[in-house]
C-alpha positions, 0 to 999 in steps of 0.5 A: 727624142725617144720612142715611147711605147705606152702600155697603160695610161690613166687619164684624169677624168674625175671632174668631167661633168661636175657630178651630173651623170648626163654630162659624164663619160660612160665606162665604154667612152672612158675605155676608148679614150684610154685605148687611143693613148696607147702605142708609140709616141715620140717625146723628149722625156716623160713630162713631154710624153704626158704633154703630148698625150694631153694635147692629143686627148685633152685630159691630163695623165694621172698614171702612165706605164711605158717602155722606151724603145729607141732614142732618136738623134735630131739632125 
């Protein structure tokens, strides 16, 4: 396991609401969702990290920037 520090994430929110403005996220709601994905995450690799973020927030990651802080050895 590695400790990832996510500094930027872009979620796939293009199809939310299917074009109906009443069902789409406001810019503030999108900002909050992106901010909730930043910070420390434990994952095996980048794909696992994206899966963990999807499980957490419910939307796929389109773009991500991170630093690897530490590698953990499983006992």
